[in-house]
SESETOR-497904 format. One record per residue (C-alpha): residue in three letters; z, y, x. Coordinates in pm, 1 decimal. Layout:
! residues N
rest; Z; Y; X
ALA; Z; Y; X
...
This chain:
! residues 310
rest; Z; Y; X
MET; 6744.5; -449.7; 1688.4
LYS; 6692.7; -675.2; 2056.7
ILE; 6354.8; -690.8; 2151.2
LEU; 6194.7; -928.2; 2423.9
VAL; 5908.0; -787.7; 2578.4
LEU; 5639.7; -1068.3; 2705.7
GLY; 5548.0; -964.0; 3081.0
GLU; 5284.3; -1027.6; 3298.8
HIS; 5262.3; -978.2; 3681.5
ALA; 5092.3; -1023.1; 3972.7
ASN; 5122.7; -991.6; 4357.5
GLY; 5479.4; -897.3; 4263.8
LYS; 5384.9; -676.4; 4000.0
VAL; 5438.6; -608.8; 3628.7
LYS; 5086.0; -554.4; 3513.2
ASP; 4976.2; -194.9; 3322.2
SER; 4949.5; -321.6; 3019.0
THR; 5345.1; -478.9; 3013.8
LEU; 5367.0; -168.9; 3041.2
ALA; 5190.6; -17.3; 2791.1
THR; 5375.5; -272.5; 2565.7
ILE; 5758.5; -177.7; 2732.1
GLY; 5540.2; 210.1; 2577.3
ALA; 5562.4; 43.9; 2215.3
ALA; 5957.6; -85.9; 2262.5
ALA; 6057.3; 235.7; 2276.0
ALA; 5883.3; 345.2; 1996.3
LEU; 6002.8; 70.3; 1799.8
GLY; 6367.9; 144.8; 1901.2
GLY; 6664.0; -85.1; 2033.1
ASP; 6741.6; -273.2; 2322.2
ALA; 6441.8; -385.5; 2485.7
HIS; 6467.6; -708.2; 2749.3
LEU; 6128.7; -848.5; 2963.7
LEU; 6046.2; -1239.2; 3035.1
LEU; 5896.4; -1257.0; 3332.7
VAL; 5736.6; -1700.8; 3424.4
GLY; 5641.3; -1877.1; 3702.6
SER; 5783.5; -1975.2; 4048.3
ASP; 5663.7; -1601.0; 4159.2
ALA; 5832.7; -1422.2; 3883.0
ALA; 6161.3; -1342.6; 4115.4
ALA; 5957.3; -1159.4; 4286.7
ALA; 5836.9; -954.5; 3971.4
ALA; 6142.9; -897.0; 3865.3
GLU; 6259.2; -671.7; 4184.8
ASP; 5944.6; -373.3; 4024.2
ALA; 6065.2; -458.0; 3635.8
LYS; 6456.7; -414.4; 3725.0
THR; 6333.8; -69.0; 3802.4
ILE; 6076.2; 56.4; 3450.8
ALA; 6259.0; 265.7; 3193.1
GLY; 6347.1; 124.3; 2844.6
ILE; 6417.2; -219.8; 2989.0
GLY; 6798.7; -333.7; 2977.4
LYS; 6794.5; -675.4; 3100.9
VAL; 6488.4; -887.1; 3262.2
HIS; 6472.0; -1276.0; 3204.6
VAL; 6320.8; -1475.3; 3465.6
ALA; 6196.8; -1809.7; 3447.3
ALA; 6124.1; -1892.7; 3770.4
ASP; 5913.5; -2258.1; 3729.9
SER; 5654.5; -2381.3; 3908.8
ALA; 5546.0; -2538.3; 3580.1
LEU; 5477.3; -2165.7; 3382.9
ASP; 5292.1; -2069.0; 3703.1
HIS; 4926.1; -1997.9; 3493.5
GLU; 5132.6; -1903.9; 3132.6
LEU; 4971.2; -2207.9; 3006.8
ALA; 5057.9; -2136.3; 2641.2
GLU; 5143.4; -2506.5; 2559.3
SER; 5465.2; -2445.8; 2831.4
VAL; 5544.9; -2075.8; 2772.2
ALA; 5535.0; -2045.4; 2377.4
PRO; 5868.9; -2307.3; 2348.2
LEU; 6047.8; -2103.0; 2605.5
VAL; 5974.8; -1778.8; 2412.6
ALA; 6084.9; -1948.0; 2076.1
LYS; 6401.6; -2019.8; 2207.3
LEU; 6453.2; -1680.5; 2316.6
MET; 6381.0; -1571.3; 1990.8
ASP; 6710.9; -1697.3; 1865.9
SER; 6863.8; -1383.8; 2047.0
HIS; 6634.2; -1144.9; 1948.3
ASP; 6452.7; -992.8; 1670.2
VAL; 6145.8; -885.3; 1770.2
LEU; 5844.0; -1065.2; 2075.4
LEU; 5617.3; -788.8; 2160.0
ALA; 5314.9; -929.4; 2375.8
SER; 5027.4; -745.4; 2534.9
SER; 4715.1; -809.3; 2316.5
THR; 4551.5; -923.0; 2644.5
THR; 4379.0; -1324.8; 2668.3
THR; 4766.5; -1466.8; 2755.4
GLY; 4919.2; -1270.5; 2490.9
ARG; 4684.7; -1378.7; 2218.4
ASN; 4712.2; -1708.0; 2390.4
ILE; 5094.4; -1733.9; 2354.8
ALA; 5160.0; -1555.8; 2070.5
PRO; 5044.0; -1733.4; 1796.8
ARG; 5203.7; -2063.7; 1862.0
VAL; 5515.4; -1907.8; 1907.4
ALA; 5495.0; -1713.1; 1547.5
ALA; 5405.3; -2075.2; 1415.4
MET; 5705.4; -2248.9; 1583.0
LEU; 5929.2; -1960.2; 1433.5
ASP; 5733.0; -2004.0; 1093.3
VAL; 5680.9; -1644.6; 1061.5
MET; 5340.7; -1395.6; 1006.9
GLN; 5228.1; -1253.7; 1347.2
ILE; 5093.5; -914.9; 1357.6
SER; 4815.4; -820.5; 1549.9
ASP; 4698.0; -531.2; 1817.1
ILE; 4877.7; -254.4; 1687.3
VAL; 4794.8; 122.4; 1702.4
ALA; 5132.5; 350.0; 1616.7
VAL; 5498.3; 206.3; 1508.9
GLU; 5592.2; 379.8; 1188.4
GLY; 5948.5; 189.4; 1154.4
PRO; 6140.7; -81.5; 1185.5
ASP; 5914.6; -342.3; 1001.3
THR; 5578.2; -107.5; 975.5
PHE; 5295.0; -65.4; 1194.9
GLN; 4909.9; 25.2; 1200.6
ARG; 4685.6; -161.3; 1337.8
PRO; 4289.2; -132.6; 1339.9
ILE; 4051.0; -334.0; 1104.4
TYR; 3644.9; -322.9; 1096.1
ALA; 3573.4; -289.4; 1442.9
GLY; 3815.1; 11.4; 1391.8
ASN; 3648.5; 183.5; 1150.5
ALA; 3971.6; 180.1; 901.3
ILE; 4337.8; 164.3; 1008.6
ALA; 4574.8; -93.4; 799.2
THR; 4910.3; 47.1; 789.2
VAL; 5114.7; -362.3; 727.6
ARG; 5489.4; -406.3; 685.2
SER; 5635.9; -717.2; 723.7
LYS; 5954.5; -877.8; 548.2
ASP; 6003.9; -1153.9; 828.5
ALA; 6356.1; -1183.3; 997.5
LYS; 6194.4; -1237.2; 1331.1
LYS; 5875.7; -1028.9; 1406.9
VAL; 5548.9; -1147.6; 1643.6
ILE; 5369.1; -838.9; 1721.6
THR; 5062.8; -800.5; 1983.1
VAL; 4976.6; -432.1; 2112.2
ARG; 4684.1; -287.7; 2205.2
GLY; 4769.5; -137.7; 2527.4
THR; 4550.1; 175.3; 2523.6
ALA; 4700.4; 287.1; 2220.9
PHE; 5099.9; 356.0; 2433.8
ALA; 5199.8; 555.7; 2701.8
LYS; 5266.7; 331.8; 2961.9
ALA; 5677.8; 320.5; 2993.3
GLU; 5780.2; 438.6; 3419.1
ARG; 5880.2; 260.3; 3718.5
GLY; 6132.6; 418.2; 3937.2
SER; 6438.5; 514.9; 3653.5
GLY; 6589.0; 179.5; 3543.8
ASN; 6873.1; -52.9; 3630.4
ALA; 6803.5; -342.4; 3441.4
GLU; 7046.8; -636.9; 3481.4
VAL; 6768.3; -981.3; 3614.4
GLU; 6932.5; -1280.3; 3416.9
THR; 6789.0; -1626.6; 3497.7
VAL; 6706.3; -1861.7; 3186.6
ASP; 6575.3; -2227.8; 3204.5
ALA; 6263.2; -2267.2; 3162.7
GLY; 6291.8; -2606.0; 2980.2
VAL; 5921.0; -2732.7; 3064.9
SER; 5890.3; -3144.6; 2920.4
ASN; 5646.0; -3380.4; 2892.3
PRO; 5352.1; -3072.4; 2848.5
VAL; 4987.5; -3130.4; 2706.1
SER; 4807.2; -2939.4; 2897.7
SER; 4776.8; -2873.7; 3270.0
PHE; 4638.2; -2663.5; 3537.2
VAL; 4303.5; -2731.5; 3665.1
SER; 4180.7; -2468.2; 3867.4
MET; 4039.1; -2075.1; 3818.8
GLU; 3747.1; -1952.1; 3935.9
ALA; 3782.2; -1588.4; 3942.5
SER; 3562.0; -1247.2; 4050.8
GLU; 3693.3; -1036.4; 4364.3
SER; 3574.2; -678.7; 4374.8
GLU; 3716.9; -377.6; 4565.8
ARG; 3673.5; -199.2; 4269.3
PRO; 3978.6; -86.5; 4041.4
GLU; 4028.5; -353.5; 3722.7
LEU; 3836.6; -280.2; 3419.5
THR; 4128.5; -213.2; 3162.2
SER; 4321.2; 23.7; 3435.3
ALA; 4073.7; 182.3; 3591.8
LYS; 4115.1; 551.6; 3571.0
ILE; 3688.6; 574.1; 3581.8
ILE; 3520.1; 299.9; 3443.4
VAL; 3050.2; 336.4; 3436.9
SER; 2930.1; 57.6; 3188.5
GLY; 2551.5; 13.1; 3114.2
GLY; 2386.6; -115.3; 2869.1
ARG; 2039.0; -302.6; 2799.3
ALA; 1813.9; -34.6; 2866.5
LEU; 1835.2; -101.2; 3245.1
GLY; 1617.2; -364.8; 3204.8
SER; 1739.4; -655.0; 3459.5
SER; 2008.9; -731.6; 3667.7
GLU; 1849.8; -611.8; 3958.0
GLN; 1797.5; -240.4; 3845.5
PHE; 2178.0; -249.4; 3613.3
HIS; 2345.1; -292.8; 3956.3
ALA; 2122.7; -55.7; 4169.7
LEU; 2187.7; 201.3; 3937.8
ILE; 2545.2; 152.8; 3812.0
ASP; 2704.5; -4.4; 4141.0
PRO; 2628.6; 335.0; 4340.1
LEU; 2762.5; 568.2; 4091.7
ALA; 3042.6; 366.3; 4048.5
ASP; 3147.2; 348.6; 4398.1
LYS; 3079.2; 714.5; 4429.9
LEU; 3353.6; 820.1; 4129.8
GLY; 3537.5; 500.4; 4255.4
ALA; 3526.1; 341.2; 3910.8
ALA; 3498.0; 11.6; 3747.6
VAL; 3164.4; -123.8; 3672.3
GLY; 3160.7; -183.1; 3281.3
ALA; 2874.2; -297.5; 3060.9
SER; 2823.8; -375.6; 2685.9
ARG; 2775.7; -711.5; 2512.0
ALA; 2403.8; -715.4; 2460.8
ALA; 2422.1; -626.4; 2903.5
VAL; 2667.6; -907.6; 2945.8
ASP; 2402.3; -1144.7; 2668.9
ALA; 2080.1; -1078.8; 2899.0
GLY; 2239.8; -1162.6; 3214.5
TYR; 2253.5; -831.2; 3347.4
ALA; 2636.5; -799.1; 3406.4
PRO; 2906.1; -1093.7; 3402.7
ASN; 3088.4; -1191.4; 3110.0
ASP; 3416.9; -1018.1; 3290.3
TYR; 3230.4; -638.1; 3273.3
GLN; 3200.7; -674.6; 2903.7
VAL; 3314.7; -432.3; 2668.0
GLY; 3372.5; -415.7; 2328.1
GLN; 3559.3; -566.3; 2012.0
THR; 3502.6; -907.8; 2209.3
GLY; 3521.4; -787.6; 2518.6
LYS; 3788.7; -567.0; 2663.7
ILE; 3975.2; -271.9; 2505.6
VAL; 3980.7; 44.8; 2765.2
ALA; 4054.7; 396.5; 2751.2
PRO; 4030.8; 573.0; 3075.7
GLU; 4018.8; 910.6; 3147.4
LEU; 3622.5; 875.6; 3190.0
TYR; 3434.2; 694.7; 3043.4
VAL; 3014.7; 746.1; 3167.6
ALA; 2775.7; 520.2; 2926.1
VAL; 2448.6; 425.0; 3057.0
GLY; 2182.1; 326.5; 2832.2
ILE; 2416.0; 216.9; 2565.6
SER; 2308.0; 302.4; 2199.7
GLY; 2642.0; 275.4; 2073.2
ALA; 2686.7; -68.9; 1818.4
ILE; 2996.4; -37.0; 1662.4
GLN; 3152.2; -337.2; 1871.6
HIS; 3101.7; -123.5; 2174.5
LEU; 3247.9; 180.2; 2082.0
ALA; 3569.6; 35.3; 1911.8
GLY; 3631.4; -66.9; 2298.1
MET; 3628.3; 205.4; 2440.3
LYS; 3619.1; 505.3; 2241.6
ASP; 3988.1; 598.5; 2291.0
SER; 3883.0; 726.1; 2606.9
LYS; 3954.1; 1095.1; 2736.9
VAL; 3637.9; 1228.0; 2820.4
ILE; 3257.0; 1033.4; 2716.4
VAL; 2942.4; 1082.9; 2908.3
ALA; 2667.4; 970.7; 2709.0
ILE; 2295.0; 873.4; 2906.8
ASN; 2057.5; 789.7; 2698.3
LYS; 1698.5; 883.2; 2652.0
ASP; 1758.3; 808.5; 2281.4
GLU; 1916.9; 1200.1; 2154.3
GLU; 1974.0; 944.9; 1798.6
ALA; 2186.6; 720.9; 1965.5
PRO; 2528.2; 675.5; 1838.4
ILE; 2694.4; 713.4; 2124.1
PHE; 2605.6; 1056.8; 2142.5
GLN; 2799.2; 1170.2; 1806.5
ILE; 3145.7; 1040.5; 2017.2
ALA; 3051.7; 1145.0; 2330.1
ASP; 3193.1; 1474.4; 2510.9
VAL; 2882.6; 1521.3; 2732.0
GLY; 2548.9; 1384.6; 2672.1
LEU; 2238.8; 1362.5; 2853.7
VAL; 1915.8; 1282.7; 2709.4
GLY; 1697.0; 1176.7; 2921.4
ASP; 1526.3; 904.3; 3145.3
LEU; 1812.4; 701.8; 3293.3
PHE; 1603.3; 614.7; 3534.4
LYS; 1559.6; 958.8; 3667.8
LEU; 1966.1; 1127.3; 3581.8
VAL; 2152.7; 867.8; 3705.4
PRO; 1983.9; 859.2; 4088.2
GLU; 2013.2; 1239.8; 4054.4
LEU; 2376.4; 1221.0; 3926.6
THR; 2441.6; 989.8; 4244.9
ASP; 2290.6; 1179.2; 4500.8
LYS; 2474.3; 1468.3; 4355.9
LEU; 2809.1; 1364.0; 4356.0
């Protein structure tokens, strides 16, 4: 079995989400190859070739692929699938954008957001916001799969010695083009790869109070800042802070939930965290059912006190 992993990279390094996808490839077995695209893919390949479990790194160093537009990348991936049996992509915005197009080109069913591998054609994936786990089996000759990164161990750098091979991007007359990107910049860790996350909910009351309470605590812990959908919808925090079923799926070593009741959509995005600390004045809040440590009380008193003691 030959597995093609759709790689994501930035600043000359393979992203953590891709390392987890390579971990899923290891669980699946077979010969795993990694695809890197964009004009800086060659630099990232120097990092990629040292990753354990990768036999070959395919590099399409074409500026037409710089922003991983699905309309440009999908045909390249579909062409490479002529010599591969399985495509694994991270369940990120990039992976979820490209994988369905590849599946359509190959005329196969996509298997989305897997959390476990039971066999070469059998996988587990969450349904109903993670309240149930479905076991699915695919009879397709070619398989297109997206992987939930929090469910698999990340492949390690340093022990690999993969071959690097240049491939023709084959981009011609793309139907989409990159115009611009507005991205927020922060000195804090990226939300999906942070070891510690402090998240705030609607109970904080306003954007000013959200940042006045959450930011100092996150700074003390060296943590990323997250938010519930209710807090984002209320304008307390930007969209890229959102944790949950319709936001980002995270599994840090420590997750601190401040003023978050624990709606099912939020729990689906963070319940795999190693240690969960909840601060809420409602002792019946659903968040306490999954919390390892619970503080019942007024967050406007507890959070500053906790921050001062750290």
